[in-house]
FIZANU-192004 format. One line per 3 residues: their letters; for each residue x, y, z of C-alpha. Coordinates in Angstrom, 3 decimals, padded with zeros to 6 digits. Last residue first. Layout:
<tilos>
A> X Y Z ~ ...;
</tilos>
This chain:
<tilos>
SAY> 088.279 058.297 125.548 ~ 086.681 059.987 122.533 ~ 087.720 063.360 123.879;
GPA> 085.055 065.941 124.568 ~ 082.863 068.640 123.017 ~ 084.144 067.893 119.511;
PEL> 081.357 068.703 117.067 ~ 081.524 066.595 113.888 ~ 082.785 068.440 110.845;
GFF> 080.793 070.414 108.297 ~ 083.728 072.647 107.394 ~ 081.950 075.801 108.565;
EEL> 080.461 074.156 111.653 ~ 083.776 072.726 112.831 ~ 085.572 075.980 112.063;
TGI> 083.312 077.881 114.429 ~ 081.363 081.152 114.205 ~ 079.315 080.959 111.001;
GQE> 077.513 084.142 109.944 ~ 077.528 083.207 106.261 ~ 079.405 086.320 105.125;
HMA> 081.842 086.083 108.047 ~ 082.501 082.385 107.492 ~ 083.097 082.954 103.779;
TTV> 085.479 085.818 104.551 ~ 087.276 083.701 107.162 ~ 087.809 080.810 104.747;
ETG> 089.094 082.834 101.815 ~ 091.034 085.087 104.221 ~ 093.399 082.391 105.476;
VFR> 093.132 079.822 108.292 ~ 094.953 081.567 111.156 ~ 093.689 080.720 114.643;
LHW> 093.276 083.291 117.379 ~ 093.059 082.723 121.136 ~ 092.523 085.958 123.118;
PEW> 088.720 085.868 123.208 ~ 088.906 082.390 124.779 ~ 085.394 081.112 125.512;
AYG> 085.373 077.648 127.089 ~ 086.616 074.709 125.073 ~ 085.080 071.624 123.457;
TVA> 084.669 073.338 120.099 ~ 081.042 072.462 119.374 ~ 079.446 072.153 122.825;
DAG> 081.674 074.976 124.070 ~ 080.285 077.395 121.478 ~ 078.750 079.941 123.872;
QPY> 081.541 082.495 123.499 ~ 083.889 081.839 120.627 ~ 086.780 079.350 120.729;
RVV> 088.834 079.920 117.582 ~ 088.540 083.678 117.348 ~ 089.140 083.477 113.627;
FGF> 092.064 084.888 111.645 ~ 092.520 085.475 107.896 ~ 093.288 089.198 107.953;
EWA> 089.760 090.532 107.482 ~ 088.571 087.868 109.932 ~ 090.432 089.650 112.757;
HEA> 088.175 092.700 112.372 ~ 085.215 092.566 114.753 ~ 086.542 090.207 117.442;
IWI> 089.968 091.858 117.172 ~ 088.498 095.328 117.672 ~ 086.493 094.219 120.710;
GAD> 089.503 092.527 122.298 ~ 091.754 095.515 121.658 ~ 089.275 098.020 123.081;
TAG> 088.852 095.767 126.109 ~ 085.659 093.756 126.695 ~ 086.954 090.458 125.259;
FCH> 090.105 090.773 127.359 ~ 087.861 090.425 130.422 ~ 087.730 086.709 129.690;
DLR> 091.323 086.411 130.844 ~ 094.527 085.301 129.161 ~ 096.184 088.640 130.013;
CER> 093.538 091.200 130.855 ~ 095.343 094.385 129.780 ~ 098.908 094.499 128.464;
ATS> 098.454 097.905 126.724 ~ 100.417 096.345 123.850 ~ 097.341 094.231 123.317;
QLD> 096.800 090.639 124.366 ~ 097.151 087.635 122.192 ~ 097.323 083.838 122.244;
IAL> 098.421 082.452 118.909 ~ 097.495 079.550 116.637 ~ 098.877 078.548 113.219;
GTQ> 102.122 076.882 114.308 ~ 100.258 073.554 114.058 ~ 101.368 072.588 117.583;
HES> 099.366 075.515 118.989 ~ 096.227 073.810 117.753 ~ 096.648 071.287 120.553;
YGP> 095.512 067.658 120.359 ~ 098.914 065.904 120.374 ~ 099.457 066.724 124.039;
RAS> 096.093 067.200 125.766 ~ 094.545 070.572 125.227 ~ 094.083 073.101 128.013;
TTD> 090.988 075.033 129.115 ~ 088.047 072.617 129.262 ~ 090.245 069.524 129.689;
AAQ> 091.934 071.109 132.715 ~ 088.599 071.257 134.534 ~ 088.122 067.495 134.258;
QGY> 091.824 066.802 134.866 ~ 092.164 068.704 138.151 ~ 092.548 072.470 138.467;
SSI> 096.167 073.320 139.305 ~ 097.925 069.981 138.898 ~ 095.816 069.174 135.851;
ANQ> 096.678 072.525 134.293 ~ 100.400 071.962 134.954 ~ 100.137 068.545 133.304;
YYQ> 098.547 070.120 130.235 ~ 101.207 072.802 129.913 ~ 104.012 070.220 130.288;
AQL> 102.466 067.921 127.650 ~ 102.099 070.961 125.398 ~ 105.873 071.502 125.639;
EYS> 106.554 067.915 124.597 ~ 104.204 067.996 121.622 ~ 105.819 071.243 120.501;
RYS> 104.202 074.579 121.151 ~ 103.892 077.366 118.637 ~ 102.437 080.679 119.860;
STV> 101.996 082.229 123.299 ~ 101.947 085.767 124.710 ~ 101.778 087.634 121.418;
FTG> 101.322 091.404 121.860 ~ 099.196 093.150 119.266 ~ 099.154 096.894 118.732;
EGI> 097.298 099.749 120.380 ~ 096.387 103.193 118.983 ~ 092.788 102.207 118.262;
AAR> 092.443 102.215 114.460 ~ 095.959 102.867 113.184 ~ 097.457 100.504 115.755;
MAA> 094.900 097.855 114.818 ~ 095.651 098.179 111.115 ~ 099.402 097.849 111.695;
DMR> 098.921 094.807 113.953 ~ 096.608 093.190 111.400 ~ 099.199 093.533 108.648;
TLA> 101.969 092.084 110.830 ~ 099.638 089.291 111.961 ~ 098.978 088.312 108.350;
ADL> 102.708 088.038 107.560 ~ 103.346 086.114 110.787 ~ 100.522 083.674 110.104;
EPR> 101.830 082.843 106.648 ~ 105.366 082.379 107.996 ~ 104.202 079.720 110.520;
VVE> 104.802 080.806 114.105 ~ 107.578 081.485 116.644 ~ 107.525 083.272 120.009;
AGE> 110.758 083.824 121.986 ~ 111.231 087.564 121.516 ~ 110.643 088.200 125.213;
ENE> 106.893 087.509 124.898 ~ 105.840 089.277 121.754 ~ 105.770 092.548 119.874;
TSV> 105.313 092.024 116.130 ~ 107.657 090.048 113.871 ~ 107.024 086.619 115.409;
PVL> 110.083 084.450 114.771 ~ 109.743 082.015 111.846 ~ 108.573 078.395 111.772;
EPA> 108.346 075.501 109.316 ~ 106.050 072.957 110.919 ~ 106.726 070.226 113.544;
FAA> 104.578 067.077 113.573 ~ 105.247 064.738 116.538 ~ 101.710 063.280 116.602;
PDM> 101.738 062.624 112.863 ~ 098.883 063.355 112.525 ~ 097.747 065.917 115.091;
PRL> 094.615 064.816 116.904 ~ 091.048 065.162 115.570 ~ 088.394 064.286 118.153;
KNV> 089.465 066.784 120.814 ~ 090.341 069.353 118.157 ~ 092.768 069.912 115.314;
IVQ> 091.454 071.103 111.970 ~ 093.993 071.641 109.200 ~ 093.178 074.782 107.185;
LSA> 096.716 076.065 106.622 ~ 097.676 072.503 105.668 ~ 100.902 071.047 107.129;
ASD> 099.124 068.527 109.383 ~ 097.025 067.226 106.493 ~ 093.377 066.676 107.428;
VDW> 091.416 069.871 106.792 ~ 092.495 070.245 103.168 ~ 090.153 072.793 101.645;
LTS> 087.515 072.429 098.942 ~ 086.370 069.008 100.160 ~ 085.832 070.214 103.746;
PSP> 083.953 073.187 102.314 ~ 081.336 070.725 101.046 ~ 080.721 070.869 097.320;
SPS> 077.414 072.382 096.249 ~ 075.001 069.740 095.084 ~ 074.662 069.480 091.311;
PSP> 071.511 071.055 089.940 ~ 069.128 068.660 088.200 ~ 069.398 068.938 084.458;
EAA> 066.230 070.375 082.888 ~ 064.644 067.786 080.640 ~ 064.875 068.671 076.978;
PSP> 061.638 070.010 075.523 ~ 059.685 067.534 073.411 ~ 060.374 067.864 069.702;
VAS> 057.315 068.962 067.693 ~ 056.535 066.530 064.873 ~ 055.061 068.273 061.788;
PAD> 051.289 068.177 061.581 ~ 049.968 065.817 058.920 ~ 048.541 067.633 055.854;
AAA> 051.548 066.978 053.596 ~ 051.788 063.346 054.589 ~ 048.091 062.869 054.070;
SAS> 048.334 064.463 050.595 ~ 051.267 062.225 049.647 ~ 049.338 059.164 050.742;
PSP> 046.191 060.254 048.877 ~ 048.215 060.907 045.663 ~ 048.839 064.523 044.794;
QES> 046.855 066.082 041.903 ~ 048.862 068.043 039.244 ~ 050.840 065.350 037.409;
ATP> 048.414 062.482 036.818 ~ 045.209 064.533 036.790 ~ 046.516 066.797 034.015;
DPT> 046.772 063.906 031.558 ~ 049.524 064.924 029.146 ~ 048.746 065.635 025.441;
AAQ> 050.996 063.309 023.387 ~ 048.195 060.859 022.718 ~ 046.040 063.682 021.308;
ACG> 048.849 064.839 018.956 ~ 049.458 061.329 017.743 ~ 045.740 060.819 017.008;
SVL> 045.433 064.136 015.064 ~ 048.420 063.296 012.863 ~ 046.996 059.865 012.052;
LAA> 043.568 061.340 011.195 ~ 045.138 063.926 008.897 ~ 047.129 061.248 007.070;
LMI> 043.971 059.169 006.520 ~ 042.149 062.225 005.100 ~ 044.996 062.955 002.641;
TLV> 045.088 059.343 001.415 ~ 041.332 059.271 000.935 ~ 041.495 062.448 -001.159;
KRM> 044.219 060.973 -003.387 ~ 042.228 057.828 -003.903 ~ 039.370 059.975 -005.119;
</tilos>
């Protein structure tokens, strides 16, 4: 009997250990309320990054040097005198036909003029003839005084620059006619074959007709279809593409219809 009781007690002990060792399925298989909420919560969607505002395009006057006397893009007008007043650039003789071999210009201008002359000859059978180029401060003073003597100061200021205010002093300006020698320093030059060709094609070689027709209020000078200014093809191409006729407008500079005093 005691033996039977012992066997039954052992069986009960074994059964209790086995039941205690059985894991509670609710403890391992069901998530806690906080874990369930976290799982069901929508994931955070990042807000789209703000589009950067476009930077303003730089002004052409900051891309090119319009102030230094030696710059190819220096702007000289009735409000912007040469600085220093006695500036004298590096000069070379004009390679194309010119007034008695006496004309001198900046090397960059001469190289461009040589190319333009060849293209013009091929197109219309006439070349360029330079009638005036670099002028020193002293020579411009003589030109200006002669204009005053002939026309009076008010009229002279519409056709001739005061000394220290002339583009010719930069070595980057020339007065042209063709080898046909028609309409020297006259408005009728604009209607000649050479004048028409230059107006249409000078930009391809880095030149602008510096004082275009109808732009007196901007440039301060009457129309001069013979007066070319070299600024380089980057500038003239941009001006041509944008339909801009004066350097003041292209560079965003103040119009210069008259002297400050």
